DRENDRENLO-652542 format. One record per residue (C-alpha): residue number from 1; x, y, z. Coordinates in steps of 0.2 Angstrom, whole numbers. Each point is the difference from the previous one (the first is absolute). Example, Ala and Ser with C-alpha at 12.3 -4.5 7.8 and 13.67 -1.06 7.14 Angstrom:
BEGIN
REC     i       u       v       w
REC     1      62     -22      39
REC     2       6      17      -3
***
This chain:
BEGIN
REC     i       u       v       w
REC     1    -138     123     319
REC     2      -1     -19      -1
REC     3     -14       2     -13
REC     4      11      11     -11
REC     5      15     -12       3
REC     6     -11     -14      -5
REC     7      -6      10     -16
REC     8      18       4      -5
REC     9       5     -18       3
REC    10     -14      -5     -11
REC    11       5      12     -13
REC    12      18      -5       0
REC    13      -5     -19      -2
REC    14     -10       4     -15
REC    15      13      10      -8
REC    16      13     -14       4
REC    17     -12     -12      -8
REC    18      -3      11     -15
REC    19      19       2      -3
REC    20       2     -18       2
REC    21     -13      -4     -13
REC    22       7      13     -12
REC    23      17      -7       2
REC    24      -6     -17      -5
REC    25      -8       6     -16
REC    26       9      -5     -15
REC    27      11      13      -9
REC    28      -6      -6     -17
REC    29     -13     -12      -7
REC    30      -1      -8     -17
REC    31     -18      -5      -6
REC    32      -9      -6     -14
REC    33      15     -11      -7
REC    34       5     -17      -3
REC    35      14      -4      13
REC    36      11     -15      -4
REC    37       6      -4      17
REC    38      12     -14      -5
REC    39      -3      -7      17
REC    40       1     -19       2
REC    41     -19      -2      -5
REC    42       2      10     -15
REC    43     -13      12       7
REC    44      -8      15      -9
REC    45      -7      15       9
REC    46      -9      16      -5
REC    47       9      12      11
REC    48      13       3      13
REC    49       5      12      14
REC    50      17       7       4
REC    51       7       8      16
REC    52      18       4       4
REC    53       6      -8     -16
REC    54      -8     -17       3
REC    55     -16      -8      -5
REC    56     -12      -1      14
REC    57     -16      -7      -8
REC    58      -5      -8     -16
REC    59     -19      -4      -5
REC    60     -14       7     -10
REC    61      -1      18      -5
REC    62     -14       2      12
REC    63       9      -7      15
REC    64      16      10      -4
REC    65     -10      17      -3
REC    66      -7      -2      18
REC    67      18       0       7
REC    68       4      17      -8
REC    69      -1      16      10
REC    70       0      19      -5
REC    71      19       0      -2
REC    72       1     -16     -10
REC    73       5       1     -18
REC    74     -12     -10     -10
REC    75       6      -6     -17
REC    76     -14      -7     -12
REC    77       9     -13     -11
REC    78     -14       0     -13
REC    79       1     -19      -2
REC    80      19      -1      -3
REC    81      11     -14       6
REC    82      12       1      14
REC    83      15     -11       2
REC    84      13      -1      13
REC    85      16      11      -5
REC    86      10     -10     -12
REC    87      18      -5       7
REC    88      14      -5     -12
REC    89      10     -14       9
REC    90      15       4     -11
REC    91       3      17      -8
REC    92      16      10      -1
REC    93     -10      15       5
REC    94      13      11       9
REC    95      12      -1     -15
REC    96     -15       3     -12
REC    97      -6      15      10
REC    98      16       9       1
REC    99       1       1     -20
REC   100     -18       3      -2
REC   101       0      19      -2
REC   102      14      -1     -13
REC   103      -3     -15     -10
REC   104     -11      -3     -16
REC   105     -13     -13       4
REC   106      -5     -12     -13
REC   107     -11     -11      11
REC   108     -16      -4      -9
REC   109       5       7     -16
REC   110     -10      -9     -14
REC   111      11       4     -14
REC   112      18       5      -4
REC   113      -7      16      -7
REC   114      -8       4      16
REC   115      16      -4      10
REC   116      10      11     -11
REC   117     -12      14       2
REC   118       1       0      18
REC   119      19       2      -3
REC   120      -2      15     -11
REC   121     -13       8      12
REC   122      14      -2      14
REC   123      13       7     -12
REC   124     -10      16      -3
REC   125      -4       2      19
REC   126      19      -3       5
REC   127      11       6     -14
REC   128      18      -6       2
REC   129      -4     -12      14
REC   130       3     -18       0
REC   131     -15     -10      -5
REC   132       0     -17       8
REC   133     -11     -16      -2
REC   134       6     -11      13
REC   135     -12     -15      -4
REC   136     -17      -6       3
REC   137      -4      -3     -18
REC   138       2     -13     -13
REC   139      -1       0     -19
REC   140     -14     -12       1
REC   141     -12      13       7
REC   142       2      10     -15
REC   143     -10      -3     -15
REC   144      15       2     -11
REC   145       8     -15      10
REC   146      18       7       0
REC   147      12      11       9
REC   148       4      18      -4
REC   149      15       4     -12
REC   150      13      13       5
REC   151      -6      11     -15
REC   152     -18      -1       7
REC   153       6       4      18
REC   154      11      14      -6
REC   155     -15       8     -10
REC   156     -11      -1      15
REC   157      13       7      13
REC   158       3      15     -11
REC   159      19       2       4
REC   160      -2      -5      18
REC   161      11     -15       6
REC   162     -11     -14       2
REC   163       1     -18       7
REC   164     -12     -14      -1
REC   165       2     -17       9
REC   166      -9     -16      -3
REC   167       0     -11      15
REC   168      19      -4       4
REC   169       5      -6     -17
REC   170       0      15     -12
REC   171       1      18      -1
REC   172       0      14     -14
REC   173       6      17       1
REC   174       0      16     -11
REC   175      17       6      -6
REC   176      -1      14      12
REC   177      -1     -12      14
REC   178      14     -11      -5
REC   179      11      16      -2
REC   180      -5       6      17
REC   181       6     -16       8
REC   182      16       0     -10
REC   183      -4     -18      -8
REC   184       6      -2     -17
REC   185       2     -19      -2
REC   186      -1     -17       8
REC   187      15       3      11
REC   188      -8      15       8
REC   189     -15     -10       5
REC   190      -1     -10      17
REC   191       7     -18      -1
REC   192     -11     -11     -10
REC   193      -9      14      -9
REC   194       1       1     -19
REC   195      -7      12     -13
REC   196     -12      -8     -13
REC   197       5       2     -18
REC   198     -10       0     -16
REC   199       4     -11     -16
REC   200      13      13      -5
REC   201       9      -1      17
REC   202      -6      18       5
REC   203      -6       2      18
REC   204     -19       1       3
REC   205       2      11      15
REC   206      -6     -15      11
REC   207      10     -10      12
REC   208      -4     -18       7
REC   209       8     -10      13
REC   210      -2      -9      17
REC   211     -10       8      14
REC   212      17       6       9
REC   213       4      10     -16
REC   214     -17       8      -1
REC   215       0       4      18
REC   216      17       8      -1
REC   217      -5      10     -15
REC   218     -15       7       9
REC   219      11       5      14
REC   220      10      12     -12
REC   221     -16      10      -3
REC   222      -2      16      10
REC   223     -10      -2      15
REC   224     -15      11       6
REC   225       4      13      12
REC   226      -6      -3      18
REC   227     -15      12      -3
REC   228      -5     -10     -15
REC   229       1     -16       9
REC   230     -11       6      14
REC   231     -12       7     -14
REC   232       0     -16      -9
REC   233      -3     -10      16
REC   234     -16      10       4
REC   235      -6      -1     -18
REC   236       3     -18      -2
REC   237      -9      -5      16
REC   238     -15      11      -6
REC   239       1      -9     -17
REC   240      -1     -17       9
REC   241     -15       7      10
REC   242      -9       4     -16
REC   243       1     -18      -4
REC   244      -7      -5      17
REC   245      17      -5       8
REC   246       2       4      19
REC   247      16     -11       3
REC   248      15      -8      -7
REC   249      13     -12       6
REC   250      17       6      -7
REC   251      14     -13      -3
REC   252      14      13      -3
REC   253       8      -2     -17
REC   254      14       5     -11
REC   255       5      19      -3
REC   256      -6       4      18
REC   257      13       3      14
REC   258      -2       5      18
REC   259       0      19      -4
REC   260     -14      -2     -12
REC   261     -12      -4      14
REC   262       1      18       6
REC   263     -14       5     -12
REC   264     -13     -11       7
REC   265       6       3      18
REC   266      -2      19      -3
REC   267     -18      -3      -7
REC   268      -3     -10      16
REC   269       7      13      11
REC   270     -11      13      -8
REC   271     -15     -12       3
REC   272      -4       0     -18
REC   273       0     -19      -3
REC   274     -16      -6      -9
REC   275       6     -18      -2
REC   276       5     -12      14
REC   277      17      -6      -4
REC   278       9     -15       8
REC   279      18      -1      -7
REC   280      14     -12      -1
REC   281      18       4      -2
REC   282       9      -8     -15
REC   283      19      -4       0
REC   284       9      10     -14
REC   285      19      -5       3
REC   286       4     -16      -8
REC   287      12     -10      12
REC   288      -3      10      15
REC   289     -19      -2       2
REC   290       0      -6      18
REC   291      10      16       6
REC   292     -11      11     -10
REC   293     -16      -7       7
REC   294       7       0      18
REC   295       4      18      -1
REC   296     -16       5      -8
REC   297     -11      -9      13
REC   298      10       3      16
REC   299     -12      14       5
REC   300     -16      -8      -9
REC   301      -8     -13      11
REC   302     -14      -9     -10
REC   303     -16      10      -2
REC   304       9      16       5
REC   305     -11      15      -6
REC   306     -19       3       1
REC   307     -15      -5     -10
REC   308       5      11     -15
REC   309      19      -5      -2
REC   310       7     -15       8
REC   311      16     -10      -2
REC   312      -5     -18      -6
REC   313      16     -11       0
REC   314      13      -3     -14
REC   315      -1      -5     -18
REC   316      -3      -3     -14
REC   317      18      -3      -3
REC   318       9      -7      15
REC   319      16      -5      -9
REC   320       4       3     -19
REC   321       6     -18      -1
REC   322     -17      -6       5
REC   323     -10      13     -10
REC   324     -10     -11     -11
REC   325      16     -11      -3
REC   326      -4     -17      -9
REC   327      16      -7       5
REC   328       7       6      17
REC   329      15      -7       7
REC   330       1      -8      17
REC   331       9      16       6
REC   332     -14      10      -7
REC   333     -13      -9       9
REC   334      10       0      16
REC   335       2      19       0
REC   336     -18       2      -3
REC   337      -5     -11      14
REC   338      11       9      12
REC   339      -9      17      -4
REC   340     -17      -9       0
REC   341       3      -7      17
REC   342       6      16       7
REC   343     -16       9      -7
REC   344     -11     -14       9
REC   345       9       2      17
REC   346      -4      18      -1
REC   347     -18      -3      -4
REC   348       1       8     -17
REC   349     -11      -4     -15
REC   350       9      -5     -16
REC   351      -5       1     -18
REC   352       9      -7     -15
REC   353      -1       1     -19
REC   354       0     -18      -8
REC   355      -7      -3     -17
REC   356       1     -19      -4
REC   357      -7     -15       9
REC   358      15     -10      -8
REC   359      12       8      12
REC   360     -10       5      15
REC   361       6     -15       9
REC   362      16       9       4
REC   363     -10      14       9
REC   364     -13     -11       9
REC   365      14     -11       7
REC   366       8      15       7
REC   367     -17       5       8
REC   368      -2     -17       7
REC   369      17       0       8
REC   370      -4      17       8
REC   371     -17      -6       6
REC   372       8     -15       9
REC   373       9      13      11
REC   374     -13      15       0
REC   375     -18      -3      -5
REC   376      -3      12     -15
REC   377     -19      -2      -1
REC   378      -3      15      12
REC   379      12      10     -10
REC   380     -10      -1     -16
REC   381      14      -3     -12
REC   382      -5       1     -18
REC   383       5      -5     -18
REC   384      -3      13     -14
REC   385      -4      -5     -18
REC   386       2     -19      -2
REC   387     -13      -1     -13
REC   388       2     -18      -5
REC   389      -1      -6      19
REC   390      -3     -19       1
REC   391     -12      -7      12
REC   392      14      -8       9
REC   393       8      16       3
REC   394     -16       9       5
REC   395      -2     -14      14
REC   396      18       3       6
REC   397      -4      18       1
REC   398     -16      -3      10
REC   399       9     -12      12
REC   400      12      15       3
REC   401     -13      13       1
REC   402       8       9     -14
REC   403     -11      11     -11
REC   404       0       4     -18
REC   405       0      17      -7
REC   406      -7      -2     -18
REC   407       1      12     -14
REC   408      -8       2     -17
REC   409      16      -4      -9
REC   410      -9     -11     -12
REC   411     -11      15      -6
REC   412      16       9      -7
REC   413      11     -16      -3
REC   414     -13     -14      -3
REC   415       3       0     -19
REC   416      19      -3       2
REC   417      -4     -13      14
REC   418     -12     -10     -11
REC   419      13      -1     -14
REC   420      13      -6      13
REC   421      -9     -12      10
REC   422     -16      -5     -10
REC   423     -18       0       2
REC   424      -2     -13      14
REC   425      11       9      11
REC   426      -8      17      -4
REC   427     -17      -7       5
REC   428       5      -1      18
REC   429      11      15       1
REC   430      -1       7      14
REC   431      -9     -14       9
REC   432     -11      11      10
REC   433     -14     -12       5
REC   434      13     -14       4
REC   435       8      13      12
REC   436     -17       4       8
REC   437      -5     -18       2
REC   438      16      -4       9
REC   439      -1      16      11
REC   440      15       9      -5
REC   441      -4      19       3
REC   442       0       9     -17
REC   443       3      19      -1
REC   444      -4       8     -17
REC   445      11      13      -8
REC   446       8       7     -16
REC   447      19       1       3
REC   448      -1      18      -7
REC   449       6      11      -7
REC   450      15      -5     -10
REC   451      -6     -17      -6
REC   452     -19       3       1
REC   453     -14      12       2
REC   454      -5       6      17
REC   455     -19      -1      -3
REC   456      -8     -13      12
REC   457     -15      -1     -12
REC   458      10      -6     -14
REC   459       7     -14      12
REC   460     -18      -4       6
REC   461      -6      -2     -18
REC   462      15     -12      -4
REC   463      -4     -10      16
REC   464     -17      -3      -7
REC   465       2      -3     -19
REC   466      18      -6       0
REC   467       4      10     -16
REC   468      17       9      -5
REC   469       0      18      -5
REC   470      -1      -6     -18
REC   471     -16     -10       4
REC   472       8     -17      -1
REC   473      -9     -12      12
REC   474      12      -8      12
REC   475      -6      -6      17
REC   476     -15     -13       0
REC   477     -16       0      10
REC   478       7     -13      12
REC   479      12      13       7
REC   480     -11      15      -2
REC   481      -8       8      16
REC   482     -17       7       2
REC   483      -2      19       1
REC   484      -1       0      19
REC   485      15     -11       3
REC   486      10      10     -12
REC   487      -5      16      10
REC   488       5      -9      16
REC   489      18      -2      -8
REC   490       1      18      -3
REC   491      -7       5      17
REC   492       1     -11      16
REC   493      12     -12      -9
REC   494      13      14      -3
REC   495      -3       7      17
REC   496       6     -16       8
REC   497      18       4      -7
REC   498       0      16      11
REC   499      -6      -8      15
REC   500     -16      10       1
REC   501     -14     -11      -8
REC   502      -7       1      18
REC   503      -3      19      -2
REC   504      -3       3     -20
REC   505      -3     -10     -15
REC   506     -18      -2       3
REC   507     -15      11       5
REC   508      -5      -6      17
REC   509      -4       8      16
REC   510      16       5       9
REC   511      11       1     -15
REC   512       8      15      -8
REC   513     -12      10     -13
REC   514      12      -3     -15
REC   515     -12      -2     -15
REC   516      -4       5     -18
REC   517     -16       5      -8
REC   518       1      -6     -18
REC   519      -5       7     -16
REC   520      -9     -16      -5
REC   521      -5     -16       9
REC   522      15     -12       1
REC   523     -12     -14       4
REC   524     -11       1     -15
REC   525       9      10     -14
REC   526       5     -10     -15
REC   527      18      -7       4
REC   528       7       9     -15
REC   529      -4      17       8
REC   530       8      -3      17
REC   531      16       7      -6
REC   532      -8      16      -3
REC   533      -7       2      18
REC   534       6      14      11
REC   535      -5       7      17
REC   536     -11      16       2
REC   537       2       0      18
REC   538      15      -7      10
REC   539       1       1      19
REC   540      15      -4      11
REC   541      -4      -2      18
REC   542     -17       9      -4
REC   543      10      15      -8
REC   544      -4       4     -18
REC   545      15      -1     -10
REC   546      -7       0     -17
REC   547     -17       5      -7
REC   548      -7       4     -17
REC   549     -17       3      -8
REC   550     -14       1      12
REC   551      11      -2      14
REC   552      13      14      -4
REC   553      -7      11      13
REC   554       6     -12      14
REC   555      18       5      -4
REC   556       7      12      13
REC   557      17       8       2
REC   558       3     -11      15
REC   559      -7     -16      -7
REC   560      17      -8      -5
REC   561       8       2      17
REC   562       2     -12      14
***
């Protein structure tokens, strides 16, 4: 009997050891690749292993293959380059996503003819429906170098009501669109808006005006249904996955009120998120911003959510009066300080839109007042844009622990900037290497999709060549990062702003397996080809969320759930 018991005990021990060994085997291994880890040493590896959504080993192909068991999925990269999943530190992604299923997308169109063809294709697919281009383009990307005329838009729209917006300064609509909105003249437009007229005084069908007027005009357009918003959110996040993106830091924005967050919340509840989103709440009500922010956040402690959707503080507009205001009054600054202090006392992150170094003193002085009462460095406050930041400003930011979310605004706007500010200023705009030398944390991004393309590889190419979309050289070599440092800004740099650079943003043991396998080698391909890169395999927490070409078979019905 004792012999039988001993044998049984031995068998149970063997089974337990075998089960334990099986449990330790990786779920997935990637081999025969070029792994750009973005760790502090800038290490390169051939292979990595993933278990339970995290990286458990990196090394040579032979080393990682030895870890694989019978149940391990082995992915042969065939020499392809792997980078950490890209993270946009300042993208209005929640807003862009809810319109993505119903808008016409002009991102990346090389000619006006191509852009109008996309409009015509949408008109044939959705007869009678509104056709809306909400931004993400500039006439300088078109070989024709100009905006569409109303006549061209009407021909492409084939009778559909159509609306095309350029940034926040200009829009054009078909006659059917103006009629549907019951707008016949300047008096029907939002305050500040004005119809453009030709030499004879006839309306061109286009309107220009300040940002407030264009925002208000867009608000009159029909909104997608709840179902379309959810569909758009899923599609837009998959589109970002196609471009190697696994995360965004969303600063809120115009034209997005509290009920508009229901679409992303619905996708999150359905466990269909394929991009990690850290979002801020943006004040919409001029004059009562403090009450609005208190109401919006009263049940949202900082970091509330999970690793796919999480509350990340307030911004990018705190008060309208301090929203990129060149000449705020003392009362304006006091009101801003009151809200900023309240946010700091509650441990909230804060991000703010500011464009010009010449006036940033107003903002930094308020930050310094808050910091004298509540240290803000642990809160990771940030300034967005500020393309012409001076060395003195960057040093003040470093002393406060304030980060800089920097976008490729000069890619679209560099030609105008050059005309306004001159070549000498252009050579150091933005001062990326100065910021890195001083130690300011920089997160790269796009500010998409109203004013820019959401393509991160477009932004990475601009980081490295400093050229505008028209090909005009702008930023000089003294402020141009190398490829690895540019990639750091788009990965672990951006992760800092969502407080999770300790768990993502680089490919290291223990970190989340967020990564992208690229169509070409980012580290060696000619700079002018970087903008055409895309992912052929994107993983979020070890899950395949996008795959194409030789990796298409890795996509499963459940691969986009969490």
